[in-house]
PyMOL commands that place a pseudoatom at each C-alpha (Angstrom):
pseudoatom trace, name=CA, resn=MET, resi=1, chain=A, elem=C, hetatm=0, pos=[0.032, -0.026, -0.271]
pseudoatom trace, name=CA, resn=LEU, resi=2, chain=A, elem=C, hetatm=0, pos=[1.205, 3.225, -0.955]
pseudoatom trace, name=CA, resn=GLN, resi=3, chain=A, elem=C, hetatm=0, pos=[1.675, 6.194, 1.507]
pseudoatom trace, name=CA, resn=VAL, resi=4, chain=A, elem=C, hetatm=0, pos=[-0.026, 9.279, 0.192]
pseudoatom trace, name=CA, resn=LEU, resi=5, chain=A, elem=C, hetatm=0, pos=[1.679, 12.599, 1.338]
pseudoatom trace, name=CA, resn=ARG, resi=6, chain=A, elem=C, hetatm=0, pos=[0.199, 15.851, 1.725]
pseudoatom trace, name=CA, resn=GLN, resi=7, chain=A, elem=C, hetatm=0, pos=[0.244, 17.990, -1.204]
pseudoatom trace, name=CA, resn=ASN, resi=8, chain=A, elem=C, hetatm=0, pos=[-0.638, 21.802, 0.181]
pseudoatom trace, name=CA, resn=ASN, resi=9, chain=A, elem=C, hetatm=0, pos=[-0.450, 22.951, 3.816]
pseudoatom trace, name=CA, resn=LYS, resi=10, chain=A, elem=C, hetatm=0, pos=[-3.873, 24.342, 4.008]
pseudoatom trace, name=CA, resn=PHE, resi=11, chain=A, elem=C, hetatm=0, pos=[-5.885, 23.137, 7.237]
pseudoatom trace, name=CA, resn=LEU, resi=12, chain=A, elem=C, hetatm=0, pos=[-9.467, 23.449, 7.686]
pseudoatom trace, name=CA, resn=LEU, resi=13, chain=A, elem=C, hetatm=0, pos=[-10.904, 25.956, 10.234]
pseudoatom trace, name=CA, resn=SER, resi=14, chain=A, elem=C, hetatm=0, pos=[-12.279, 23.362, 12.994]
pseudoatom trace, name=CA, resn=CYS, resi=15, chain=A, elem=C, hetatm=0, pos=[-8.175, 22.753, 13.384]
pseudoatom trace, name=CA, resn=VAL, resi=16, chain=A, elem=C, hetatm=0, pos=[-7.746, 26.052, 13.829]
pseudoatom trace, name=CA, resn=ALA, resi=17, chain=A, elem=C, hetatm=0, pos=[-7.426, 27.692, 18.130]
pseudoatom trace, name=CA, resn=LYS, resi=18, chain=A, elem=C, hetatm=0, pos=[-9.640, 30.224, 18.356]
pseudoatom trace, name=CA, resn=PRO, resi=19, chain=A, elem=C, hetatm=0, pos=[-9.251, 33.002, 20.851]
pseudoatom trace, name=CA, resn=ILE, resi=20, chain=A, elem=C, hetatm=0, pos=[-11.354, 32.957, 23.641]
pseudoatom trace, name=CA, resn=THR, resi=21, chain=A, elem=C, hetatm=0, pos=[-14.242, 35.428, 24.657]
pseudoatom trace, name=CA, resn=ARG, resi=22, chain=A, elem=C, hetatm=0, pos=[-15.160, 35.870, 28.149]
pseudoatom trace, name=CA, resn=LYS, resi=23, chain=A, elem=C, hetatm=0, pos=[-18.709, 36.803, 29.014]
pseudoatom trace, name=CA, resn=TYR, resi=24, chain=A, elem=C, hetatm=0, pos=[-17.631, 37.642, 32.547]
pseudoatom trace, name=CA, resn=GLN, resi=25, chain=A, elem=C, hetatm=0, pos=[-14.074, 39.048, 34.265]
pseudoatom trace, name=CA, resn=GLN, resi=26, chain=A, elem=C, hetatm=0, pos=[-12.533, 35.936, 35.926]
pseudoatom trace, name=CA, resn=LYS, resi=27, chain=A, elem=C, hetatm=0, pos=[-12.887, 36.183, 39.683]
pseudoatom trace, name=CA, resn=THR, resi=28, chain=A, elem=C, hetatm=0, pos=[-9.114, 37.309, 41.102]
pseudoatom trace, name=CA, resn=ASP, resi=29, chain=A, elem=C, hetatm=0, pos=[-7.879, 37.826, 45.186]
pseudoatom trace, name=CA, resn=GLU, resi=30, chain=A, elem=C, hetatm=0, pos=[-7.184, 41.410, 45.176]
pseudoatom trace, name=CA, resn=ASN, resi=31, chain=A, elem=C, hetatm=0, pos=[-4.791, 40.807, 48.076]
pseudoatom trace, name=CA, resn=SER, resi=32, chain=A, elem=C, hetatm=0, pos=[-3.245, 37.583, 46.568]
pseudoatom trace, name=CA, resn=ASP, resi=33, chain=A, elem=C, hetatm=0, pos=[0.485, 37.724, 45.536]
pseudoatom trace, name=CA, resn=PRO, resi=34, chain=A, elem=C, hetatm=0, pos=[1.457, 34.954, 43.679]
pseudoatom trace, name=CA, resn=TYR, resi=35, chain=A, elem=C, hetatm=0, pos=[4.861, 35.147, 44.821]
pseudoatom trace, name=CA, resn=ASP, resi=36, chain=A, elem=C, hetatm=0, pos=[4.498, 35.031, 48.634]
pseudoatom trace, name=CA, resn=LEU, resi=37, chain=A, elem=C, hetatm=0, pos=[4.707, 32.171, 50.088]
pseudoatom trace, name=CA, resn=THR, resi=38, chain=A, elem=C, hetatm=0, pos=[1.977, 32.018, 52.724]
pseudoatom trace, name=CA, resn=TYR, resi=39, chain=A, elem=C, hetatm=0, pos=[-0.999, 32.406, 49.832]
pseudoatom trace, name=CA, resn=ARG, resi=40, chain=A, elem=C, hetatm=0, pos=[0.995, 29.819, 48.029]
pseudoatom trace, name=CA, resn=LEU, resi=41, chain=A, elem=C, hetatm=0, pos=[0.825, 27.600, 50.531]
pseudoatom trace, name=CA, resn=SER, resi=42, chain=A, elem=C, hetatm=0, pos=[-2.521, 28.401, 51.284]
pseudoatom trace, name=CA, resn=LYS, resi=43, chain=A, elem=C, hetatm=0, pos=[-3.887, 27.529, 48.044]
pseudoatom trace, name=CA, resn=PHE, resi=44, chain=A, elem=C, hetatm=0, pos=[-1.957, 23.787, 48.189]
pseudoatom trace, name=CA, resn=ILE, resi=45, chain=A, elem=C, hetatm=0, pos=[-2.301, 22.346, 51.673]
pseudoatom trace, name=CA, resn=LEU, resi=46, chain=A, elem=C, hetatm=0, pos=[-1.296, 18.846, 51.515]
pseudoatom trace, name=CA, resn=MET, resi=47, chain=A, elem=C, hetatm=0, pos=[-3.527, 16.093, 53.130]
pseudoatom trace, name=CA, resn=PRO, resi=48, chain=A, elem=C, hetatm=0, pos=[-2.375, 12.729, 52.993]
pseudoatom trace, name=CA, resn=GLU, resi=49, chain=A, elem=C, hetatm=0, pos=[-4.593, 10.269, 50.553]
pseudoatom trace, name=CA, resn=GLN, resi=50, chain=A, elem=C, hetatm=0, pos=[-3.252, 7.108, 52.033]
pseudoatom trace, name=CA, resn=ASN, resi=51, chain=A, elem=C, hetatm=0, pos=[-3.315, 6.055, 55.956]
pseudoatom trace, name=CA, resn=ILE, resi=52, chain=A, elem=C, hetatm=0, pos=[-1.022, 3.860, 57.711]
pseudoatom trace, name=CA, resn=TYR, resi=53, chain=A, elem=C, hetatm=0, pos=[-2.629, 1.587, 60.880]
pseudoatom trace, name=CA, resn=MET, resi=54, chain=A, elem=C, hetatm=0, pos=[-0.784, 0.182, 63.246]
pseudoatom trace, name=CA, resn=VAL, resi=55, chain=A, elem=C, hetatm=0, pos=[-2.018, -3.230, 64.184]
pseudoatom trace, name=CA, resn=ARG, resi=56, chain=A, elem=C, hetatm=0, pos=[-0.915, -6.213, 66.505]
pseudoatom trace, name=CA, resn=PRO, resi=57, chain=A, elem=C, hetatm=0, pos=[0.104, -9.029, 64.553]
pseudoatom trace, name=CA, resn=TYR, resi=58, chain=A, elem=C, hetatm=0, pos=[-2.415, -12.309, 63.600]
pseudoatom trace, name=CA, resn=ARG, resi=59, chain=A, elem=C, hetatm=0, pos=[0.367, -14.543, 64.184]
pseudoatom trace, name=CA, resn=PRO, resi=60, chain=A, elem=C, hetatm=0, pos=[3.465, -14.364, 66.533]
pseudoatom trace, name=CA, resn=VAL, resi=61, chain=A, elem=C, hetatm=0, pos=[6.003, -12.309, 65.292]
pseudoatom trace, name=CA, resn=ALA, resi=62, chain=A, elem=C, hetatm=0, pos=[9.826, -11.038, 65.854]
pseudoatom trace, name=CA, resn=ASP, resi=63, chain=A, elem=C, hetatm=0, pos=[10.434, -8.134, 68.216]
pseudoatom trace, name=CA, resn=ASN, resi=64, chain=A, elem=C, hetatm=0, pos=[11.509, -5.922, 65.760]
pseudoatom trace, name=CA, resn=VAL, resi=65, chain=A, elem=C, hetatm=0, pos=[8.941, -6.498, 63.397]
pseudoatom trace, name=CA, resn=VAL, resi=66, chain=A, elem=C, hetatm=0, pos=[6.079, -4.288, 63.253]
pseudoatom trace, name=CA, resn=VAL, resi=67, chain=A, elem=C, hetatm=0, pos=[2.616, -4.840, 61.311]
pseudoatom trace, name=CA, resn=PHE, resi=68, chain=A, elem=C, hetatm=0, pos=[0.557, -1.986, 59.499]
pseudoatom trace, name=CA, resn=HIS, resi=69, chain=A, elem=C, hetatm=0, pos=[-2.288, -1.818, 57.492]
pseudoatom trace, name=CA, resn=VAL, resi=70, chain=A, elem=C, hetatm=0, pos=[-1.908, 0.470, 54.342]
pseudoatom trace, name=CA, resn=ASP, resi=71, chain=A, elem=C, hetatm=0, pos=[-3.291, 1.690, 51.074]
pseudoatom trace, name=CA, resn=MET, resi=72, chain=A, elem=C, hetatm=0, pos=[-4.065, -0.986, 48.457]
pseudoatom trace, name=CA, resn=LYS, resi=73, chain=A, elem=C, hetatm=0, pos=[-1.920, 1.389, 46.140]
pseudoatom trace, name=CA, resn=PHE, resi=74, chain=A, elem=C, hetatm=0, pos=[1.564, 1.742, 48.451]
pseudoatom trace, name=CA, resn=SER, resi=75, chain=A, elem=C, hetatm=0, pos=[4.389, -0.127, 47.224]
pseudoatom trace, name=CA, resn=LYS, resi=76, chain=A, elem=C, hetatm=0, pos=[6.952, -1.225, 49.569]
pseudoatom trace, name=CA, resn=PHE, resi=77, chain=A, elem=C, hetatm=0, pos=[9.487, 1.595, 48.489]
pseudoatom trace, name=CA, resn=GLU, resi=78, chain=A, elem=C, hetatm=0, pos=[6.614, 4.393, 49.581]
pseudoatom trace, name=CA, resn=ILE, resi=79, chain=A, elem=C, hetatm=0, pos=[6.197, 2.850, 52.832]
pseudoatom trace, name=CA, resn=LYS, resi=80, chain=A, elem=C, hetatm=0, pos=[9.782, 2.519, 53.992]
pseudoatom trace, name=CA, resn=ASN, resi=81, chain=A, elem=C, hetatm=0, pos=[10.082, 5.875, 52.810]
pseudoatom trace, name=CA, resn=TYR, resi=82, chain=A, elem=C, hetatm=0, pos=[6.825, 7.081, 54.598]
pseudoatom trace, name=CA, resn=LEU, resi=83, chain=A, elem=C, hetatm=0, pos=[8.112, 5.727, 57.816]
pseudoatom trace, name=CA, resn=GLU, resi=84, chain=A, elem=C, hetatm=0, pos=[11.591, 7.060, 57.377]
pseudoatom trace, name=CA, resn=GLN, resi=85, chain=A, elem=C, hetatm=0, pos=[10.621, 10.472, 56.332]
pseudoatom trace, name=CA, resn=ILE, resi=86, chain=A, elem=C, hetatm=0, pos=[7.700, 11.012, 58.524]
pseudoatom trace, name=CA, resn=TYR, resi=87, chain=A, elem=C, hetatm=0, pos=[8.196, 9.183, 61.962]
pseudoatom trace, name=CA, resn=GLY, resi=88, chain=A, elem=C, hetatm=0, pos=[11.998, 8.766, 61.719]
pseudoatom trace, name=CA, resn=LEU, resi=89, chain=A, elem=C, hetatm=0, pos=[12.100, 5.319, 62.124]
pseudoatom trace, name=CA, resn=LYS, resi=90, chain=A, elem=C, hetatm=0, pos=[14.969, 2.897, 60.263]
pseudoatom trace, name=CA, resn=VAL, resi=91, chain=A, elem=C, hetatm=0, pos=[13.233, 0.528, 58.401]
pseudoatom trace, name=CA, resn=LYS, resi=92, chain=A, elem=C, hetatm=0, pos=[15.717, -2.609, 56.920]
pseudoatom trace, name=CA, resn=LYS, resi=93, chain=A, elem=C, hetatm=0, pos=[13.046, -4.225, 54.778]
pseudoatom trace, name=CA, resn=VAL, resi=94, chain=A, elem=C, hetatm=0, pos=[9.374, -4.160, 54.124]
pseudoatom trace, name=CA, resn=ASN, resi=95, chain=A, elem=C, hetatm=0, pos=[7.174, -7.834, 52.942]
pseudoatom trace, name=CA, resn=THR, resi=96, chain=A, elem=C, hetatm=0, pos=[3.599, -7.028, 52.384]
pseudoatom trace, name=CA, resn=MET, resi=97, chain=A, elem=C, hetatm=0, pos=[0.863, -8.955, 52.189]
pseudoatom trace, name=CA, resn=ILE, resi=98, chain=A, elem=C, hetatm=0, pos=[-2.935, -8.778, 50.947]
pseudoatom trace, name=CA, resn=LYS, resi=99, chain=A, elem=C, hetatm=0, pos=[-5.562, -10.349, 53.009]
pseudoatom trace, name=CA, resn=LEU, resi=100, chain=A, elem=C, hetatm=0, pos=[-9.028, -11.068, 51.286]
pseudoatom trace, name=CA, resn=GLY, resi=101, chain=A, elem=C, hetatm=0, pos=[-11.956, -9.340, 52.731]
pseudoatom trace, name=CA, resn=GLN, resi=102, chain=A, elem=C, hetatm=0, pos=[-14.440, -12.102, 54.237]
pseudoatom trace, name=CA, resn=THR, resi=103, chain=A, elem=C, hetatm=0, pos=[-17.529, -13.037, 52.208]
pseudoatom trace, name=CA, resn=LEU, resi=104, chain=A, elem=C, hetatm=0, pos=[-20.782, -13.402, 53.812]
pseudoatom trace, name=CA, resn=GLU, resi=105, chain=A, elem=C, hetatm=0, pos=[-24.200, -14.548, 52.288]
pseudoatom trace, name=CA, resn=ILE, resi=106, chain=A, elem=C, hetatm=0, pos=[-26.855, -12.956, 53.866]
pseudoatom trace, name=CA, resn=ILE, resi=107, chain=A, elem=C, hetatm=0, pos=[-30.988, -13.965, 53.699]
pseudoatom trace, name=CA, resn=PRO, resi=108, chain=A, elem=C, hetatm=0, pos=[-32.997, -11.029, 53.335]
pseudoatom trace, name=CA, resn=LYS, resi=109, chain=A, elem=C, hetatm=0, pos=[-36.328, -11.462, 55.285]
pseudoatom trace, name=CA, resn=GLY, resi=110, chain=A, elem=C, hetatm=0, pos=[-39.358, -12.883, 53.463]
pseudoatom trace, name=CA, resn=SER, resi=111, chain=A, elem=C, hetatm=0, pos=[-36.807, -13.678, 50.531]
pseudoatom trace, name=CA, resn=PHE, resi=112, chain=A, elem=C, hetatm=0, pos=[-35.285, -17.172, 49.319]
pseudoatom trace, name=CA, resn=GLN, resi=113, chain=A, elem=C, hetatm=0, pos=[-32.403, -15.416, 47.461]
pseudoatom trace, name=CA, resn=THR, resi=114, chain=A, elem=C, hetatm=0, pos=[-29.301, -15.017, 49.248]
pseudoatom trace, name=CA, resn=LYS, resi=115, chain=A, elem=C, hetatm=0, pos=[-27.116, -11.652, 48.415]
pseudoatom trace, name=CA, resn=LYS, resi=116, chain=A, elem=C, hetatm=0, pos=[-23.535, -11.469, 48.866]
pseudoatom trace, name=CA, resn=HIS, resi=117, chain=A, elem=C, hetatm=0, pos=[-21.644, -9.321, 50.690]
pseudoatom trace, name=CA, resn=LYS, resi=118, chain=A, elem=C, hetatm=0, pos=[-17.991, -8.679, 50.148]
pseudoatom trace, name=CA, resn=PHE, resi=119, chain=A, elem=C, hetatm=0, pos=[-15.700, -6.925, 52.628]
pseudoatom trace, name=CA, resn=PRO, resi=120, chain=A, elem=C, hetatm=0, pos=[-13.024, -4.996, 51.443]
pseudoatom trace, name=CA, resn=ASP, resi=121, chain=A, elem=C, hetatm=0, pos=[-9.218, -6.443, 50.691]
pseudoatom trace, name=CA, resn=LYS, resi=122, chain=A, elem=C, hetatm=0, pos=[-6.325, -5.322, 53.206]
pseudoatom trace, name=CA, resn=LYS, resi=123, chain=A, elem=C, hetatm=0, pos=[-2.843, -4.738, 52.573]
pseudoatom trace, name=CA, resn=VAL, resi=124, chain=A, elem=C, hetatm=0, pos=[-0.737, -5.665, 55.534]
pseudoatom trace, name=CA, resn=ALA, resi=125, chain=A, elem=C, hetatm=0, pos=[2.737, -4.953, 55.961]
pseudoatom trace, name=CA, resn=TYR, resi=126, chain=A, elem=C, hetatm=0, pos=[5.335, -6.370, 57.838]
pseudoatom trace, name=CA, resn=VAL, resi=127, chain=A, elem=C, hetatm=0, pos=[8.404, -3.710, 58.439]
pseudoatom trace, name=CA, resn=LEU, resi=128, chain=A, elem=C, hetatm=0, pos=[11.586, -5.286, 59.688]
pseudoatom trace, name=CA, resn=LEU, resi=129, chain=A, elem=C, hetatm=0, pos=[13.561, -2.386, 61.781]
pseudoatom trace, name=CA, resn=ALA, resi=130, chain=A, elem=C, hetatm=0, pos=[16.797, -2.069, 61.340]
pseudoatom trace, name=CA, resn=GLU, resi=131, chain=A, elem=C, hetatm=0, pos=[17.373, -1.704, 65.287]
pseudoatom trace, name=CA, resn=GLY, resi=132, chain=A, elem=C, hetatm=0, pos=[16.012, -2.132, 68.568]
pseudoatom trace, name=CA, resn=LYS, resi=133, chain=A, elem=C, hetatm=0, pos=[12.797, -3.746, 70.141]
pseudoatom trace, name=CA, resn=PHE, resi=134, chain=A, elem=C, hetatm=0, pos=[9.270, -2.590, 69.818]
pseudoatom trace, name=CA, resn=THR, resi=135, chain=A, elem=C, hetatm=0, pos=[6.728, -3.585, 72.009]
pseudoatom trace, name=CA, resn=TYR, resi=136, chain=A, elem=C, hetatm=0, pos=[2.914, -2.878, 71.134]
pseudoatom trace, name=CA, resn=PRO, resi=137, chain=A, elem=C, hetatm=0, pos=[1.553, -0.462, 73.915]
pseudoatom trace, name=CA, resn=ASP, resi=138, chain=A, elem=C, hetatm=0, pos=[-0.850, -1.712, 76.144]
pseudoatom trace, name=CA, resn=VAL, resi=139, chain=A, elem=C, hetatm=0, pos=[-4.429, 0.460, 74.991]
pseudoatom trace, name=CA, resn=SER, resi=140, chain=A, elem=C, hetatm=0, pos=[-6.963, -1.219, 77.547]
pseudoatom trace, name=CA, resn=SER, resi=141, chain=A, elem=C, hetatm=0, pos=[-5.377, 0.724, 80.585]
pseudoatom trace, name=CA, resn=ALA, resi=142, chain=A, elem=C, hetatm=0, pos=[-6.005, 3.732, 78.612]
pseudoatom trace, name=CA, resn=PHE, resi=143, chain=A, elem=C, hetatm=0, pos=[-9.732, 3.071, 78.482]
pseudoatom trace, name=CA, resn=PHE, resi=144, chain=A, elem=C, hetatm=0, pos=[-10.209, 2.381, 82.051]
pseudoatom trace, name=CA, resn=THR, resi=145, chain=A, elem=C, hetatm=0, pos=[-8.837, 4.131, 84.788]
pseudoatom trace, name=CA, resn=SER, resi=146, chain=A, elem=C, hetatm=0, pos=[-10.488, 3.153, 87.768]
pseudoatom trace, name=CA, resn=ASP, resi=147, chain=A, elem=C, hetatm=0, pos=[-12.654, -0.020, 89.046]
pseudoatom trace, name=CA, resn=GLU, resi=148, chain=A, elem=C, hetatm=0, pos=[-15.961, 1.895, 89.183]
pseudoatom trace, name=CA, resn=ILE, resi=149, chain=A, elem=C, hetatm=0, pos=[-15.576, 2.453, 85.908]
pseudoatom trace, name=CA, resn=LYS, resi=150, chain=A, elem=C, hetatm=0, pos=[-15.025, -0.936, 84.441]
pseudoatom trace, name=CA, resn=ARG, resi=151, chain=A, elem=C, hetatm=0, pos=[-18.196, -2.051, 86.746]
pseudoatom trace, name=CA, resn=GLU, resi=152, chain=A, elem=C, hetatm=0, pos=[-20.297, 0.690, 85.025]
pseudoatom trace, name=CA, resn=PHE, resi=153, chain=A, elem=C, hetatm=0, pos=[-19.069, -0.627, 81.790]
pseudoatom trace, name=CA, resn=VAL, resi=154, chain=A, elem=C, hetatm=0, pos=[-19.533, -4.433, 82.288]
pseudoatom trace, name=CA, resn=THR, resi=155, chain=A, elem=C, hetatm=0, pos=[-22.557, -4.236, 84.038]
pseudoatom trace, name=CA, resn=GLY, resi=156, chain=A, elem=C, hetatm=0, pos=[-24.262, -1.068, 82.662]
pseudoatom trace, name=CA, resn=SER, resi=157, chain=A, elem=C, hetatm=0, pos=[-25.183, 0.526, 85.970]
pseudoatom trace, name=CA, resn=LYS, resi=158, chain=A, elem=C, hetatm=0, pos=[-23.602, 3.127, 88.555]
pseudoatom trace, name=CA, resn=GLU, resi=159, chain=A, elem=C, hetatm=0, pos=[-25.128, 1.609, 91.774]
pseudoatom trace, name=CA, resn=ASP, resi=160, chain=A, elem=C, hetatm=0, pos=[-23.328, -1.220, 93.407]
pseudoatom trace, name=CA, resn=ASP, resi=161, chain=A, elem=C, hetatm=0, pos=[-26.421, -2.813, 95.054]
pseudoatom trace, name=CA, resn=GLU, resi=162, chain=A, elem=C, hetatm=0, pos=[-24.465, -6.339, 96.185]
pseudoatom trace, name=CA, resn=GLY, resi=163, chain=A, elem=C, hetatm=0, pos=[-21.615, -4.262, 97.847]
pseudoatom trace, name=CA, resn=ASP, resi=164, chain=A, elem=C, hetatm=0, pos=[-17.937, -4.688, 96.997]
pseudoatom trace, name=CA, resn=GLU, resi=165, chain=A, elem=C, hetatm=0, pos=[-17.478, -7.852, 94.783]
pseudoatom trace, name=CA, resn=PRO, resi=166, chain=A, elem=C, hetatm=0, pos=[-14.799, -8.857, 92.430]
pseudoatom trace, name=CA, resn=LEU, resi=167, chain=A, elem=C, hetatm=0, pos=[-15.555, -7.634, 88.770]
pseudoatom trace, name=CA, resn=GLU, resi=168, chain=A, elem=C, hetatm=0, pos=[-14.821, -11.015, 87.739]
pseudoatom trace, name=CA, resn=ASP, resi=169, chain=A, elem=C, hetatm=0, pos=[-18.006, -12.053, 89.957]
pseudoatom trace, name=CA, resn=VAL, resi=170, chain=A, elem=C, hetatm=0, pos=[-19.477, -9.271, 87.721]
pseudoatom trace, name=CA, resn=LYS, resi=171, chain=A, elem=C, hetatm=0, pos=[-19.085, -10.781, 84.490]
pseudoatom trace, name=CA, resn=LYS, resi=172, chain=A, elem=C, hetatm=0, pos=[-20.104, -14.221, 85.429]
pseudoatom trace, name=CA, resn=LYS, resi=173, chain=A, elem=C, hetatm=0, pos=[-23.531, -13.200, 86.694]
pseudoatom trace, name=CA, resn=LYS, resi=174, chain=A, elem=C, hetatm=0, pos=[-26.116, -13.368, 83.634]
pseudoatom trace, name=CA, resn=PRO, resi=175, chain=A, elem=C, hetatm=0, pos=[-29.202, -10.567, 84.277]
pseudoatom trace, name=CA, resn=LYS, resi=176, chain=A, elem=C, hetatm=0, pos=[-32.421, -12.073, 85.663]
pseudoatom trace, name=CA, resn=TYR, resi=177, chain=A, elem=C, hetatm=0, pos=[-35.115, -11.085, 83.222]
pseudoatom trace, name=CA, resn=PRO, resi=178, chain=A, elem=C, hetatm=0, pos=[-38.625, -11.504, 84.428]
pseudoatom trace, name=CA, resn=PRO, resi=179, chain=A, elem=C, hetatm=0, pos=[-41.055, -14.549, 83.107]
pseudoatom trace, name=CA, resn=ILE, resi=180, chain=A, elem=C, hetatm=0, pos=[-43.075, -13.841, 80.294]
pseudoatom trace, name=CA, resn=LYS, resi=181, chain=A, elem=C, hetatm=0, pos=[-47.081, -13.980, 81.216]
pseudoatom trace, name=CA, resn=GLY, resi=182, chain=A, elem=C, hetatm=0, pos=[-48.623, -17.055, 79.924]
pseudoatom trace, name=CA, resn=THR, resi=183, chain=A, elem=C, hetatm=0, pos=[-45.713, -19.384, 79.674]
pseudoatom trace, name=CA, resn=ALA, resi=184, chain=A, elem=C, hetatm=0, pos=[-44.738, -22.512, 81.278]
pseudoatom trace, name=CA, resn=SER, resi=185, chain=A, elem=C, hetatm=0, pos=[-41.768, -21.789, 83.782]
for i in range(1, 185): cmd.bond("trace and resi %d" % i, "trace and resi %d" % (i + 1))
show_as sticks, trace
zoom trace
């Protein structure tokens, strides 16, 4: 097949760029100096789109390994740079794993068909620290500061009718429901 060369240099009018005519004047900030640093920073505030969550490991790991849930778009190199530059951690190696989300079959009321619901997948990063040990913080003590708050959380009432009894006994007690009328007890 022969290639046809263009013989003339004229273009169609639709190809030519037309000058823009605006009906209204564009809005501009009167006090805005484009060379002012605070103005430039206020125009472009950087918010992280991806988050990293530290979680306890699913299986036993070494003392210098920390487990994170990261965004699916994060690569190993980005995770390492994120932890080194923002948090100042010295990272030796990063291993990632994609944990599949759970799939549930739901049967709606009055229907015979099942609907499937899939929870989103998670990317888990196992970060090997270059030096030192890492211990996970004890978060349970931060929630409960005193025995009264623990008792209120477990039983749901502030009053202590039975007297001072250990918290384990309160957990073991089952609530007493009144019998329903018209049924054999």
